[in-house]
N, C-alpha and C positions, 0 to 999 in steps of 0.2 A: 569779435567774430571775424574770421578770415574771409577773404574774397571768395574762395570756392564755396563757402557756406552760403554767402549771399546769392551766388549763382544757383545753388540748389533751391533756395527759396523762390527765386525768379522762375526756375524751370518747373517747380511744383505748381506754382500759380498759373504758368502758361498752359498747363495741361487741363485746367478746369475752367475755361472761359464760360461765363454765363451772362445772359442779357439782362437789361434793366429791371430791377426789383425782383429778379429771380436768382440773385447771387448767393444762394444758400450754402453751397459748398465753399465758396470763397469766404463768406463771413465765418464759417466754421474754422477754416484754416487760419484766418487772421486771429480769431479768438484763441485758438490753441497756442499759437506762437506768443501772443501777448500775455497769456496766462503763465507762460514759462519764465517771464521776466520778474524781477523783484517788484513786489506789489505795494511797498510802503507808501509811496507818493503817487500811486496810480489809481485812477478811477475809470472804469470802462462801462459804457452804457450803449445798449443797442438802440438803433433807430431804423425801423423796418429791416432791410437787409444790409444796412450800413452800420457804422460805429462812431461814437464820440469817445475819444480816449484823452483823458485829462492828466497832465503831469504837473504836480504842484512844485513851483519854484522855491528857491531859498528866500527870496524877498516876497514874491507873489503880489507885487503892486499892480500888475496888469497881466493880461493874457494875450499871448501871440498865438495865432491859429495857422496851422499848415494843413492844406487839403490835398488828398489824393483821390482819384476816381478808381473804381474797382470793377466795372463791367466790361464785357467783351462785345464782339460784333457777330452778326449772323453771316459769317464768311467761311467757306470751306478752305481749310488750311492746305497749302501746297508747298510747305517749306522742306519737307523731308527730314525734319528734326527727329532725333530719337525721343525727344520730349514733346513731340507735337500734341495738339489738342486731343483729349480723350472724348470730347463732346462733338460728335459728328455735325458738321455744318456750322460750327462756332469757332472763333479764333480771337486771341488777343492781338488783333491786327492794328491797334492804335497805341500799343505800348503800355497799357495799364498794368500789365504784369511788372514792368519796370517801375512804374510809378509807385505801386504798392510796396515793392521790395525796398525802394529808396525810403519810403515813409517808415517802414519797419526798422530800417537801419538807423534813421535819425531818432526814432522813438527809443531804440535800444540805448543809443548814446545819451539821450536825455535822462533815462531812468537810472543809468549807471553813474552819470556825472550831471546831477541836476543843475539846470541853468538858474540864473537870478530870477527870471520871471516865469510865470506859469506858461505852459504850452498846451494847446488843444489840437490834437490830431483828428482830422475829420476824414473818415473813410466813406466816401460818397458813392452811392449806387446811381445807376441810370444816367450817366453823363451822355452816353450815345443816344439816349432816348428811353422813355419819354421826358427825361430831365429830372434830376434829383436835387440840384443846387438850390433852386428857388424854394422848394418845399423844406429843405433842411434849414435854410436861412430863416424861414418863418416858424420853425419848430420851437417848442418850449425849451428843449435842451440847448438850442443855440442862444436863446434869450437868457437862460440860466448862466451860461459860461461867458457870454457877452465879450468876445475878444475885441481888443482895441486895434488890431491889424491882422491881415491874413495874406498868405502867399501860396503859390503852387508852381509846379513845373509841368512841362510837356516835352516829350522827346522830339528831336528834330533829326530825321534821317539825313538831311543835307549837310549838317554841321559836323565837323570832326570831333572825335572823342577828346575831352579835355577843354571843351569850349562851351560857354553858356552865352545866351543872347537875350536882350530885352530892350525896352524903350519906354520912356514916359508917354502918357496919353494912350491913344488907340493902338492896340496890338492886334486884336481879332475883331471880325465884323459881327454885326447883327445878322442872325440867320433865322430862317423859317423853313420848315418842310412844306411840301406842296403836293396834295393828292386830289385829283379831279376825276369824277366819273361822268360819263356821257351815256344817256339812256334813250334809245330810239326804238326802231321796229325792225326785226330781222326778216329774212325771207330768201327766196331762191335768187341766185345770182343772175338768172335769165330775166327776172322781172324787177329790176331796180326801182321802177316807178311805184311799186306797191310797198316799198320799204322806206326806212329812215336810216341811212347808212352811217354808223357811228365811227367807222374808220375815216370816212370823209370829214366828219365833224371834228374829230380829235386832230386830224392832220391840218385842217384849216386853223384850229386854235393854235397849234404849234407854230405855224408860220407867222401868225399875228402876234404871238407872245413876245417875240423879240422887239417888236415896236414899243412895248411898254418901256424897255430900257432905252431904246434909241430915240424915241419921240415923246415920251410922257414924263421923263425925269430930267432934272437939271444935269447937264453933262459934267458939271464940276463936282457932282456928288456920285462917286463910283458905285456901281451896283452890278450884280450878275444874277441872271435867272437861267437855270439849266433844267431841262427835262432829261432825266437819265433812264427812264423806263416807260414803255408803252405796251399795253396788253389789249388785244381785241380779236374777236372772231374765234371760230372753232375749226372749220375746214375751208378749202379753197372755193367751194361753190355755194357758200351761204353768206349772205350779207350780214355783217355784224350788228347785233342789237345793242351791244354794250362795248364801251371802250374805257380804259383807265390810263391816265398818265400820272407819273410820279416824278417829282423834281425838288429843287431847292432854290431858295431866294437868299442872296447875300447882299448886304448894304453896309456902307461905312457910316451913314447918318441914320439915326432912328426914324426921322420923318420920311425918309425915302422908302422905308418898309411899308408904311401905311399907303403911300402914293402908289406903289407897285401893286399892292393887293387891291386897291380900288380899281386900277387899270385892268387887272386880271378879271375882276368881276364884271366890268363893263364889256369886255370882250366876250365873256361867257353869255351875257344877255343877248348879244348879237348873234352868237352861235345858236342859241336856242331859237331865235326867230328865223334865222336862215335855214336851219336844218330841221325845224319843227321837232325839237327834242327837249329833254330835260337834262340839266347839269347840276352837280353838287360839288362843292369845294371844301376841303379840310386842310388847314395849315399845320396840323400836327404839332410837333414841338417847336417852340419859338425860343431862341436864345439871345439874351442881351449881350451887347458888345463887351469885350474885355478891354477896359479902360484903366491903365495903370496909373497909380498915384506917383507923381514925379518925385516927391521926397523919398518915398520908399525905394524907388528904382535907383536913385542916387546913392542911397545908403547901401543897397545891394552891390552896386558897382564898386564902392569903397571896400566892402568886405572881400569881393573877388580880387581886387587889385592887391590885397594883402595875402594872397594865396598863390598856388601854382596853377590855378585855373585861368584860362584866357576868356576875356569878355569881348563881345562884339555888339554893336548897335544893331537892332533888328528892324527890318522893314515892317510896315503894316501888312496884314494878311487877310484874305477873305475866308480864312479858317473860322469855324464856329466852335464855341466852348461855353458851356453853361456856368463855368466859373465866373463869368461876367456878372451873374446875379449876386454873388458874394461881394464883388467889388462895387456893386451899386449901393450896397448897404454898409460896407466896411472898407476903410482905406487899405490898399495893398497892391499886389502886382503878381503877374505870372511871368515866367521866363522859359526860354527854350533850352533844352539840354542836348548837346550834340551826341549822336549815337552812330553816325557814319554807316548808314545802310544803303545798299544799292537799290533797294525797293522802298517806296514811300509809304506814308500812312494809309491805312485801310487797304493795303495790297496783301494778297494772300501768300506772298513770300517775304513779307517784312522780316528783316534780320538785323536788329540792332546789336551793336558790339557790347558784350557784357562788361567790358572794362569801364563803360560809362556809369555803371551802377555806383561804384565807389566815388566817382566824381560828383554824382548827384547827391550822395549822402554827405560828402564834404561841403558842398555848396549850401545845402539846407541847414546842416548843423551850425556852420559858421554864421549864417544869417540869424539863426535863433539865439546863439550865444552873444551876438552883438547887441541884443536887446537887454542891456544892463540897466 
């Protein structure tokens, strides 16, 4: 398949972003394409809105798994593309349209030129939330195919096209969402003594929150706690009865996550006493760190060294990825793919260079073929 045809696939997928476990059109598109391939050595099985696609190898002594994520984000696209999202308020702002296209490219290669070993392509829903990797890992289909290794990629807007990057050990952080509600008593702005002001409560919590990182955690164990959204009140002369803050927690060490959550809950108990209110906390989706197998990364580096692709060592990142759950159960790794975009991940103008698609297909297929 020529490059312009892969570009068409990517642009088709870019127009139909869907959020986690609602990727119905996406699944239909993927199935339509996969069903157009030769079917002799191919088995396709649905898992919720995702897919398990098995390619039987010539030897078939073991199974190598490759995972791609398929969901979009609730972001209003501002790219101005002719192929912009048809789903208002949703966008492939994290590059999953690229990820899927690369997986389809590698799958096409495997079907037409079968590798020595079996290959399991995992089209995973809900990476952005509420999290599909852990559920897929625990599924009967995953146990049925039982891969001996697994790998995946993620686009990197900061890296040039033609470059990949990874590292042994920790690549991405442990992450948790954070949603907190404050419930008090509203009333007239002229009579604050008759109310329980939840703007004050939420503001006091926000100020104290950063002490969890600076004073309750080992400074040699990096962590980030960020509140990105606060909602409270209705009009300027009514004291807010309810407030809600939303944020994220990122840690390098798994034990730091538990300590930070304990610190948050201690602060909330104090807020309840101080402001005579009620609070509730929800940690939403929790993602396990992406910890790469050193042997697998070294093998990948050797594969890339024997190609026209450039390899760079990657730094650790506070990025979150639920692919970490797969790596918790199966040896493997994730790597960055350079796409050279002036706008970063989750930006409403993310613009990856489409030349990177063929680079990604080459990197993935060479790694699979190396498993002789």
